[in-house]
Backbone as a chain_set.jsonl record, in Angstrom:
{"seq": "XXXXXXXXXXXXXXXXXXXXXXXXXXXXXXXXXXXXXXXXXXXXXXXXXXXXXXXXXXXXXXXXXXXXXXXXXXXXXXXXXXXXXXXXXXXXXXXXXXXXXXXXXXXXXXXXXXXXXXXXXXXXXXXXXXXXXXXXXXXXXXXXXXXXXXXXXXXXXXXXXXXXXXXXXXXXXXXXXXXXXXXXX", "coords": {"N": [[103.441, 100.533, 66.46], [103.12, 103.438, 68.312], [105.421, 105.979, 69.529], [104.693, 107.054, 72.011], [103.042, 105.074, 73.143], [104.914, 103.009, 73.343], [106.732, 104.139, 75.146], [105.058, 104.36, 77.37], [104.549, 101.644, 77.921], [107.149, 100.837, 78.564], [107.633, 102.354, 80.881], [105.644, 101.237, 82.502], [106.591, 98.604, 82.637], [109.04, 98.98, 83.958], [108.083, 99.948, 86.325], [107.367, 97.754, 87.795], [109.798, 96.846, 88.59], [111.014, 98.302, 90.48], [111.741, 97.741, 93.129], [110.692, 98.519, 95.549], [109.459, 98.442, 98.942], [107.239, 95.895, 99.844], [103.836, 95.932, 100.913], [101.421, 94.344, 102.846], [98.016, 94.277, 102.896], [95.357, 93.307, 104.821], [92.028, 91.939, 105.211], [90.609, 93.708, 103.584], [88.17, 95.89, 102.199], [85.927, 96.137, 99.502], [84.881, 99.101, 97.877], [82.122, 100.953, 96.727], [82.25, 102.965, 93.775], [82.029, 105.316, 91.158], [84.178, 105.187, 89.359], [85.146, 102.634, 89.481], [86.096, 99.582, 87.915], [86.77, 96.556, 86.108], [89.551, 96.06, 86.5], [90.437, 98.054, 88.176], [89.765, 99.553, 91.282], [88.102, 100.957, 94.137], [88.886, 100.764, 97.603], [88.916, 99.904, 101.118], [90.897, 99.8, 104.077], [91.974, 99.208, 107.346], [90.85, 101.625, 108.25], [91.438, 103.46, 106.244], [91.088, 104.83, 102.939], [91.616, 103.557, 99.653], [92.803, 103.318, 96.243], [93.1, 100.965, 93.833], [94.927, 99.296, 91.191], [95.145, 96.511, 89.196], [98.062, 94.498, 88.731], [99.472, 93.244, 85.676], [97.062, 92.787, 84.167], [94.405, 93.834, 81.953], [91.25, 94.944, 81.748], [88.249, 95.111, 79.716], [87.094, 98.372, 78.79], [84.844, 100.599, 80.581], [83.853, 103.065, 80.192], [82.638, 105.409, 77.898], [84.125, 107.597, 77.033], [86.728, 106.933, 76.478], [87.616, 106.44, 73.726], [89.744, 105.669, 71.871], [91.016, 103.665, 73.306], [88.947, 101.83, 73.588], [88.569, 101.045, 70.915], [91.048, 99.827, 70.457], [90.938, 97.715, 72.331], [88.722, 96.34, 71.334], [89.766, 95.319, 68.995], [91.835, 93.669, 70.024], [90.389, 91.792, 71.597], [88.748, 90.815, 69.658], [86.128, 91.653, 69.197], [83.112, 93.597, 68.638], [83.276, 97.174, 68.918], [81.119, 98.248, 70.459], [80.56, 96.159, 72.127], [82.706, 96.061, 73.817], [82.283, 97.823, 75.965], [80.078, 96.559, 77.119], [81.241, 94.124, 77.939], [83.125, 95.177, 79.614], [81.534, 96.029, 81.711], [80.698, 93.55, 82.597], [83.134, 92.528, 83.527], [83.609, 94.361, 85.57], [81.471, 93.741, 87.279], [82.152, 91.094, 87.894], [84.552, 91.464, 89.347], [83.583, 92.97, 91.521], [81.802, 91.089, 92.641], [83.625, 89.028, 93.335], [85.009, 90.298, 95.304], [83.349, 90.691, 97.442], [83.535, 89.668, 99.991], [85.926, 90.183, 102.661], [89.233, 90.793, 101.482], [92.68, 90.333, 100.356], [95.396, 92.522, 99.775], [98.382, 93.132, 98.081], [100.788, 95.549, 97.816], [103.211, 97.841, 96.532], [103.047, 100.457, 96.549], [103.301, 101.636, 94.058], [102.826, 104.051, 91.624], [99.939, 104.014, 89.73], [98.88, 105.738, 88.005], [96.226, 107.374, 86.236], [93.038, 109.045, 85.91], [91.455, 109.982, 87.947], [90.549, 111.809, 90.919], [91.91, 110.695, 92.985], [94.881, 109.125, 94.103], [96.144, 106.255, 92.487], [97.202, 102.911, 92.948], [99.347, 100.235, 91.915], [98.646, 96.746, 92.352], [98.535, 93.399, 93.71], [95.864, 91.191, 94.113], [94.109, 89.086, 96.257], [91.345, 87.039, 96.603], [88.783, 86.202, 99.081], [88.861, 83.471, 99.113], [91.393, 82.813, 98.512], [92.182, 83.082, 95.864], [93.844, 84.478, 93.039], [92.935, 87.561, 91.788], [93.5, 88.801, 89.277], [94.405, 86.603, 87.731], [92.038, 85.143, 87.7], [90.288, 86.875, 86.337], [91.457, 86.907, 83.753], [91.304, 84.156, 83.215], [88.588, 83.829, 82.967], [87.996, 85.077, 80.669], [87.767, 87.828, 80.781], [89.708, 89.727, 80.766], [92.744, 90.935, 79.322], [96.182, 89.936, 79.054], [98.332, 92.248, 80.064], [100.119, 95.272, 80.603], [101.527, 96.83, 83.581], [103.914, 95.023, 85.522], [105.145, 92.813, 88.084], [107.213, 91.006, 90.426], [105.499, 88.863, 92.456], [105.382, 89.234, 95.977], [105.117, 86.895, 97.476], [105.388, 85.0, 95.6], [103.956, 83.895, 92.522], [107.002, 84.546, 90.59], [107.514, 87.122, 88.072], [107.874, 85.864, 85.55], [106.808, 83.287, 85.911], [104.251, 84.079, 86.552], [103.416, 85.243, 84.11], [103.354, 82.903, 82.592], [101.302, 81.429, 83.87], [99.139, 83.184, 83.464], [99.077, 83.192, 80.663], [98.385, 80.514, 80.134], [95.839, 80.515, 81.321], [94.566, 82.359, 79.658], [94.631, 81.042, 77.167], [92.987, 78.874, 77.786], [90.554, 80.207, 78.358], [89.975, 81.253, 75.828], [89.752, 78.862, 74.327], [87.565, 77.692, 75.588], [85.72, 79.549, 75.025], [85.002, 81.761, 76.696], [83.716, 84.679, 78.376], [84.865, 87.582, 76.849], [85.52, 86.152, 74.608], [83.447, 84.654, 73.852], [81.035, 83.352, 71.566], [78.668, 84.688, 71.629], [79.234, 87.311, 72.074], [80.553, 88.451, 69.942]], "CA": [[103.231, 101.074, 67.81], [103.701, 104.78, 68.353], [106.463, 106.193, 70.545], [104.052, 107.281, 73.308], [102.637, 103.758, 73.667], [106.13, 102.294, 73.696], [107.247, 104.755, 76.376], [104.135, 103.989, 78.443], [104.812, 100.242, 78.254], [108.45, 100.773, 79.227], [107.441, 102.862, 82.246], [104.865, 100.229, 83.225], [107.466, 97.474, 82.916], [110.007, 99.386, 84.971], [107.371, 100.155, 87.592], [107.401, 96.503, 88.536], [111.164, 96.462, 88.922], [111.564, 99.371, 91.304], [112.325, 97.213, 94.351], [110.12, 99.135, 96.746], [109.037, 97.483, 99.961], [105.854, 95.448, 99.712], [102.941, 96.039, 102.065], [100.279, 93.442, 102.762], [96.815, 94.767, 103.561], [94.405, 92.21, 104.985], [90.651, 92.321, 105.551], [90.3, 94.877, 102.774], [86.78, 95.925, 101.731], [85.625, 96.805, 98.225], [84.032, 100.272, 98.072], [81.491, 101.436, 95.492], [82.723, 104.23, 93.243], [81.754, 105.353, 89.712], [85.365, 104.887, 88.555], [85.496, 101.211, 89.57], [85.864, 98.71, 86.767], [87.271, 95.208, 86.382], [90.947, 96.006, 86.936], [90.709, 99.16, 89.097], [88.634, 99.7, 92.2], [88.325, 101.611, 95.43], [88.842, 99.825, 98.725], [89.325, 100.48, 102.401], [91.566, 98.887, 105.007], [92.53, 99.887, 108.523], [90.307, 102.976, 108.359], [91.902, 104.325, 105.157], [90.581, 104.526, 101.606], [92.637, 103.361, 98.634], [92.377, 103.067, 94.877], [94.076, 100.004, 93.329], [94.923, 98.833, 89.801], [95.805, 95.205, 89.167], [99.225, 94.201, 87.894], [99.424, 92.25, 84.609], [95.826, 92.59, 83.415], [93.633, 94.976, 81.458], [89.865, 94.573, 81.445], [87.575, 96.022, 78.787], [86.693, 99.66, 79.354], [83.443, 100.784, 80.965], [83.492, 104.464, 79.955], [82.637, 105.736, 76.476], [85.051, 108.691, 76.719], [88.034, 106.383, 76.135], [87.361, 105.874, 72.396], [90.911, 104.981, 71.302], [91.233, 102.449, 74.105], [87.85, 100.914, 73.244], [88.878, 100.491, 69.592], [92.192, 98.917, 70.63], [90.474, 96.507, 73.014], [87.846, 95.616, 70.415], [90.653, 94.577, 68.094], [92.531, 92.628, 70.795], [89.447, 90.75, 72.003], [88.028, 90.332, 68.483], [84.709, 91.942, 69.371], [82.678, 94.92, 68.18], [83.516, 98.21, 69.928], [79.973, 98.39, 71.376], [80.61, 95.059, 73.088], [83.775, 96.304, 74.791], [81.64, 98.405, 77.144], [79.248, 95.503, 77.711], [82.129, 93.189, 78.622], [83.728, 95.94, 80.707], [80.573, 95.972, 82.829], [80.773, 92.166, 83.099], [84.376, 92.433, 84.311], [83.383, 95.154, 86.787], [80.588, 92.94, 88.141], [82.945, 89.947, 88.33], [85.446, 91.94, 90.409], [82.752, 93.333, 92.675], [81.318, 89.833, 93.245], [84.763, 88.322, 93.939], [85.53, 91.052, 96.438], [82.263, 90.95, 98.411], [84.079, 89.329, 101.312], [87.256, 90.785, 102.845], [90.28, 90.235, 100.63], [94.05, 90.732, 100.656], [96.083, 93.322, 98.757], [99.827, 93.342, 98.179], [101.172, 96.703, 97.018], [104.466, 98.518, 96.854], [102.674, 101.858, 96.389], [103.739, 102.111, 92.749], [101.795, 104.887, 91.026], [99.288, 103.431, 88.565], [98.333, 106.874, 87.28], [94.78, 107.414, 86.12], [92.547, 110.421, 85.826], [90.533, 110.335, 89.03], [91.155, 112.719, 91.875], [92.594, 109.924, 94.026], [96.033, 108.38, 93.589], [95.89, 104.838, 92.268], [98.415, 102.106, 93.136], [99.343, 98.865, 91.412], [98.514, 95.765, 93.426], [98.063, 92.028, 93.528], [94.695, 91.02, 94.972], [93.683, 87.71, 96.499], [90.002, 87.064, 97.18], [88.623, 85.532, 100.382], [89.124, 82.037, 98.938], [92.807, 82.643, 98.189], [92.393, 83.11, 94.418], [94.369, 85.711, 92.468], [91.884, 88.207, 90.999], [93.952, 88.972, 87.902], [94.377, 85.303, 87.072], [90.637, 84.767, 87.504], [89.73, 87.7, 85.265], [91.967, 86.378, 82.486], [90.772, 82.804, 83.051], [87.168, 83.9, 82.622], [87.888, 85.822, 79.421], [87.358, 89.194, 81.091], [90.884, 90.602, 80.769], [93.905, 90.513, 78.538], [97.446, 90.014, 79.782], [98.832, 93.526, 79.563], [100.341, 96.318, 81.595], [102.627, 96.778, 84.549], [104.149, 93.71, 86.112], [106.081, 92.752, 89.206], [107.304, 89.708, 91.085], [104.656, 88.84, 93.66], [106.273, 89.014, 97.124], [105.01, 85.514, 97.952], [105.418, 84.169, 94.41], [105.036, 83.558, 91.595], [107.744, 85.645, 89.996], [106.809, 87.62, 86.884], [107.906, 84.89, 84.454], [105.82, 82.256, 86.235], [102.938, 84.739, 86.452], [103.097, 85.307, 82.68], [103.011, 81.548, 82.156], [99.972, 81.118, 84.414], [98.16, 84.009, 82.763], [99.003, 82.717, 79.285], [97.592, 79.279, 80.162], [94.456, 80.908, 81.594], [94.049, 83.007, 78.453], [94.392, 79.989, 76.161], [91.818, 78.106, 78.23], [89.372, 81.068, 78.172], [89.686, 81.298, 74.387], [89.302, 77.54, 73.9], [86.232, 77.454, 76.146], [84.896, 80.676, 74.568], [84.481, 82.444, 77.88], [83.782, 86.132, 78.438], [85.023, 88.31, 75.591], [85.777, 85.205, 73.532], [82.195, 83.944, 73.607], [80.395, 83.63, 70.27], [77.532, 85.573, 71.898], [79.72, 88.683, 72.202], [81.139, 88.92, 68.677]], "C": [[103.888, 102.453, 67.846], [104.636, 104.931, 69.552], [105.865, 106.403, 71.93], [103.62, 105.958, 73.941], [103.853, 102.971, 74.133], [106.711, 102.831, 75.002], [106.373, 104.376, 77.568], [104.368, 102.541, 78.882], [106.142, 100.089, 78.987], [108.345, 101.255, 80.666], [106.691, 101.834, 83.073], [105.732, 99.028, 83.58], [108.434, 97.817, 84.039], [109.354, 99.594, 86.322], [107.431, 98.9, 88.445], [108.796, 96.072, 88.945], [111.803, 97.424, 89.916], [112.163, 98.895, 92.624], [111.82, 97.867, 95.617], [109.671, 98.044, 97.721], [107.548, 97.169, 99.808], [105.115, 95.594, 101.033], [101.768, 95.111, 101.826], [99.135, 94.032, 103.576], [95.822, 93.609, 103.622], [93.046, 92.761, 105.415], [90.263, 93.626, 104.864], [88.855, 94.749, 102.286], [86.681, 96.69, 100.422], [84.668, 97.953, 98.505], [83.426, 100.715, 96.745], [82.07, 102.788, 95.079], [82.463, 104.211, 91.737], [82.968, 105.011, 88.845], [85.82, 103.435, 88.67], [85.239, 100.529, 88.23], [86.482, 97.355, 87.093], [88.67, 95.162, 86.946], [91.352, 97.136, 87.873], [89.497, 99.358, 90.002], [89.065, 100.39, 93.484], [88.125, 100.585, 96.536], [89.181, 100.565, 100.01], [89.924, 99.379, 103.266], [92.129, 99.717, 106.152], [92.09, 101.347, 108.62], [90.757, 103.946, 107.284], [91.293, 103.873, 103.836], [91.729, 104.485, 100.609], [91.982, 103.172, 97.277], [93.464, 102.197, 94.25], [93.84, 99.659, 91.869], [95.72, 97.545, 89.769], [97.038, 95.192, 88.269], [98.808, 93.201, 86.824], [98.167, 92.212, 83.751], [95.16, 93.907, 83.028], [92.26, 94.466, 81.055], [89.294, 95.533, 80.406], [87.096, 97.281, 79.512], [85.203, 99.694, 79.68], [82.957, 102.195, 80.652], [83.667, 104.836, 78.48], [83.664, 106.797, 76.097], [86.429, 108.196, 76.281], [87.978, 105.682, 74.766], [88.54, 105.099, 71.813], [91.158, 103.652, 72.004], [90.177, 101.398, 73.766], [88.124, 100.258, 71.896], [90.04, 99.499, 69.665], [91.739, 97.607, 71.273], [89.544, 95.685, 72.129], [88.68, 94.749, 69.474], [91.326, 93.414, 68.831], [91.599, 91.466, 71.144], [88.666, 90.17, 70.819], [86.524, 90.523, 68.606], [84.384, 93.331, 68.826], [82.933, 95.941, 69.286], [82.36, 98.368, 70.92], [79.988, 97.303, 72.447], [81.746, 95.186, 74.104], [83.157, 96.837, 76.079], [80.774, 97.375, 77.873], [80.129, 94.545, 78.516], [82.882, 93.879, 79.759], [82.833, 95.913, 81.936], [80.545, 94.563, 83.435], [82.009, 91.984, 83.978], [84.231, 93.2, 85.631], [82.529, 94.371, 87.784], [81.346, 91.738, 88.718], [83.844, 90.343, 89.508], [84.662, 92.274, 91.666], [82.258, 92.079, 93.402], [82.436, 89.086, 93.964], [85.268, 89.001, 95.209], [84.438, 91.438, 97.438], [82.723, 90.688, 99.839], [85.46, 89.962, 101.437], [88.341, 90.029, 102.071], [91.637, 90.801, 101.028], [94.651, 91.481, 99.468], [97.566, 93.356, 99.09], [100.159, 94.527, 97.279], [102.539, 97.211, 97.454], [104.309, 100.017, 96.594], [103.215, 102.461, 95.099], [102.57, 102.843, 92.092], [101.252, 104.247, 89.756], [98.619, 104.495, 87.702], [96.818, 106.765, 87.187], [94.311, 108.847, 86.166], [91.508, 110.763, 86.889], [91.264, 111.279, 89.987], [91.949, 112.018, 92.954], [93.76, 109.15, 93.418], [95.704, 106.896, 93.551], [97.221, 104.098, 92.318], [98.257, 100.731, 92.509], [99.308, 97.888, 92.579], [98.234, 94.375, 92.88], [96.922, 91.861, 94.523], [94.331, 89.546, 95.035], [92.323, 87.758, 97.164], [89.946, 86.25, 98.464], [88.888, 84.035, 100.317], [90.572, 81.759, 98.557], [93.13, 82.65, 96.704], [92.88, 84.474, 93.954], [93.323, 86.31, 91.525], [92.285, 88.37, 89.541], [93.922, 87.67, 87.122], [92.949, 84.863, 86.781], [89.969, 85.588, 86.41], [90.173, 87.181, 83.9], [91.359, 85.005, 82.204], [89.295, 82.746, 82.706], [86.922, 84.755, 81.376], [87.5, 87.276, 79.605], [88.531, 90.171, 81.17], [91.933, 90.036, 79.824], [95.139, 90.632, 79.429], [98.183, 91.221, 79.218], [99.126, 94.444, 80.742], [101.519, 96.076, 82.506], [102.714, 95.397, 85.173], [105.159, 93.81, 87.24], [106.166, 91.306, 89.675], [106.439, 89.78, 92.338], [105.557, 88.53, 94.854], [106.216, 87.607, 97.709], [105.06, 84.522, 96.793], [104.042, 84.136, 93.768], [105.789, 84.797, 91.116], [107.062, 86.03, 88.677], [106.805, 86.63, 85.723], [106.881, 83.778, 84.688], [104.409, 82.829, 86.134], [102.497, 84.841, 84.993], [102.662, 83.936, 82.173], [101.608, 81.149, 82.619], [98.899, 81.89, 83.652], [97.984, 83.562, 81.323], [98.175, 81.429, 79.202], [96.115, 79.584, 80.403], [93.803, 81.539, 80.368], [93.731, 81.971, 77.372], [93.154, 79.172, 76.509], [90.529, 78.912, 78.019], [88.981, 81.138, 76.699], [89.132, 79.967, 73.905], [87.882, 77.24, 74.378], [85.243, 78.558, 75.775], [84.19, 81.369, 75.723], [84.589, 83.958, 77.722], [83.837, 86.79, 77.074], [85.197, 87.391, 74.388], [84.545, 84.371, 73.183], [81.633, 84.322, 72.236], [79.235, 84.604, 70.433], [77.951, 87.044, 71.897], [80.163, 89.262, 70.872], [80.241, 89.939, 68.044]], "O": [[105.047, 102.617, 67.465], [104.633, 104.108, 70.468], [106.455, 105.981, 72.925], [103.812, 105.749, 75.139], [103.826, 102.341, 75.19], [107.132, 102.058, 75.863], [106.886, 104.103, 78.653], [104.382, 102.248, 80.078], [106.248, 99.299, 79.925], [108.903, 100.636, 81.572], [107.054, 101.58, 84.222], [105.632, 98.49, 84.683], [108.623, 97.029, 84.965], [110.002, 99.434, 87.357], [107.535, 98.975, 89.67], [108.958, 95.032, 89.584], [113.008, 97.358, 90.159], [113.015, 99.582, 93.188], [112.469, 97.775, 96.659], [109.526, 96.879, 97.351], [106.717, 98.067, 99.663], [105.677, 95.409, 102.113], [101.188, 95.091, 100.74], [99.26, 94.259, 104.779], [95.49, 93.008, 102.6], [92.934, 93.883, 105.909], [89.675, 94.521, 105.472], [88.379, 93.651, 101.997], [87.278, 97.755, 100.259], [83.734, 97.796, 99.293], [84.137, 100.839, 95.748], [82.345, 103.644, 95.921], [82.661, 103.176, 91.101], [82.799, 104.584, 87.703], [86.788, 103.044, 88.018], [84.293, 100.859, 87.515], [86.695, 97.049, 88.266], [88.963, 94.314, 87.79], [92.497, 97.177, 88.324], [88.353, 99.333, 89.547], [90.24, 100.395, 93.85], [87.312, 99.668, 96.422], [89.665, 101.697, 99.99], [89.53, 98.215, 103.205], [92.689, 100.793, 105.941], [92.871, 102.207, 109.027], [90.49, 105.143, 107.39], [91.017, 102.69, 103.636], [92.682, 105.259, 100.697], [90.785, 102.905, 97.171], [94.614, 102.622, 94.141], [92.715, 99.718, 91.372], [96.847, 97.494, 90.262], [97.053, 95.793, 87.194], [97.896, 92.402, 87.037], [98.213, 91.633, 82.666], [95.329, 94.936, 83.682], [92.129, 93.657, 80.136], [89.801, 96.642, 80.237], [86.741, 97.245, 80.691], [84.411, 98.926, 79.133], [81.775, 102.494, 80.826], [84.724, 104.601, 77.894], [84.039, 106.884, 74.928], [87.22, 108.981, 75.759], [88.255, 104.487, 74.661], [88.359, 103.989, 71.313], [91.469, 102.646, 71.367], [90.488, 100.211, 73.669], [87.935, 99.051, 71.745], [90.014, 98.456, 69.012], [92.109, 96.525, 70.818], [89.579, 94.456, 72.173], [88.339, 93.599, 69.198], [91.378, 92.299, 68.312], [91.97, 90.3, 71.005], [87.996, 89.146, 70.961], [85.741, 89.674, 68.18], [85.281, 94.138, 68.585], [82.82, 95.612, 70.467], [82.599, 98.599, 72.105], [79.482, 97.509, 73.551], [81.749, 94.502, 75.127], [83.474, 96.354, 77.166], [80.749, 97.335, 79.103], [79.795, 94.196, 79.648], [83.236, 93.242, 80.75], [83.313, 95.79, 83.063], [80.387, 94.409, 84.646], [81.941, 91.363, 85.04], [84.679, 92.735, 86.679], [82.823, 94.34, 88.979], [81.194, 91.411, 89.895], [83.893, 89.654, 90.526], [85.058, 91.886, 92.765], [82.29, 92.016, 94.631], [82.236, 88.57, 95.064], [85.872, 88.365, 96.073], [84.591, 92.4, 98.19], [82.345, 91.398, 100.771], [86.1, 90.249, 100.425], [88.353, 88.799, 102.019], [91.733, 91.641, 101.923], [94.437, 91.117, 98.311], [97.953, 93.581, 100.237], [99.839, 94.503, 96.091], [102.957, 97.027, 98.597], [105.289, 100.745, 96.439], [103.546, 103.645, 95.048], [101.46, 102.315, 92.017], [102.003, 103.969, 88.821], [97.876, 104.174, 86.775], [96.203, 106.1, 88.021], [95.094, 109.76, 86.431], [90.764, 111.732, 86.74], [92.467, 111.504, 89.854], [92.6, 112.676, 93.764], [93.63, 108.583, 92.334], [95.072, 106.356, 94.459], [98.234, 104.577, 91.807], [97.183, 100.132, 92.558], [99.859, 98.152, 93.648], [97.766, 94.203, 91.754], [97.009, 92.34, 95.653], [94.255, 88.856, 94.018], [92.151, 88.437, 98.177], [90.95, 85.674, 98.883], [89.116, 83.398, 101.345], [90.943, 80.612, 98.309], [94.232, 82.267, 96.312], [92.392, 85.505, 94.416], [92.879, 85.654, 90.583], [91.478, 88.1, 88.651], [93.464, 87.636, 85.98], [92.679, 84.275, 85.734], [89.171, 85.057, 85.637], [89.352, 87.034, 82.994], [90.947, 84.727, 81.078], [88.807, 81.731, 82.21], [85.784, 85.109, 81.071], [86.961, 87.895, 78.687], [88.362, 91.314, 81.594], [91.995, 88.833, 79.569], [95.129, 91.346, 80.432], [98.603, 91.228, 78.061], [98.443, 94.385, 81.765], [102.383, 95.24, 82.243], [101.711, 94.701, 85.329], [105.924, 94.769, 87.331], [105.302, 90.487, 89.361], [106.628, 90.657, 93.18], [106.413, 87.65, 94.761], [107.161, 87.171, 98.366], [104.803, 83.333, 96.983], [103.045, 84.341, 94.461], [105.304, 85.924, 91.214], [106.144, 85.346, 88.224], [105.825, 86.562, 84.982], [106.172, 83.378, 83.764], [103.486, 82.15, 85.685], [101.343, 84.56, 84.671], [101.703, 83.83, 81.409], [100.827, 80.596, 81.845], [97.882, 81.327, 83.247], [96.865, 83.552, 80.81], [97.355, 81.277, 78.297], [95.243, 78.989, 79.771], [92.635, 81.284, 80.076], [92.676, 82.03, 76.741], [92.366, 78.821, 75.631], [89.527, 78.367, 77.556], [87.798, 81.087, 76.363], [88.154, 79.935, 73.159], [87.096, 76.615, 73.666], [84.074, 78.51, 76.159], [82.971, 81.54, 75.732], [85.462, 84.451, 77.008], [82.957, 86.58, 76.239], [85.031, 87.834, 73.251], [84.601, 83.491, 72.324], [81.744, 85.469, 71.804], [78.857, 85.278, 69.475], [77.108, 87.926, 71.736], [80.143, 90.481, 70.706], [80.555, 90.457, 66.972]]}, "num_chains": 1, "name": "protein.A"}
């Protein structure tokens, strides 16, 4: 692992430990945007527009310009690089479908960086049925457990979250879901 990646992971880890005050946004709406993908998306709540990035998860990329990232994800998911983009689109569709109805966002306004013109914030997202979006993405084989983390303000804490995500990942692999499907290799 190169020093830049290590520094990025350290910053991401520390981002979840900053102790900022959590804000709960309810009745949030998903908004179409070309930069949306499985783990990052535009939304609106209370008359304001936002751009969120999920804690704990990383979905396959949807943009060809991120070649190094695509190669890394291909290796992690055990799929051909061309299939990373295909599965990235599946993850994007999954997120869009899950967020068709108003949903809830918990954020502490931690900068999730990114290269769009709009600031992006890390968040936990719960769909209209009360399901954690990140856990569902991992459980359907559409994301790896990776990235910034935090203790959810209503639980679970980060250690319990890692355990849940790890169990979901093992189940997705065993059931050959999403990126782990024999059809994708």
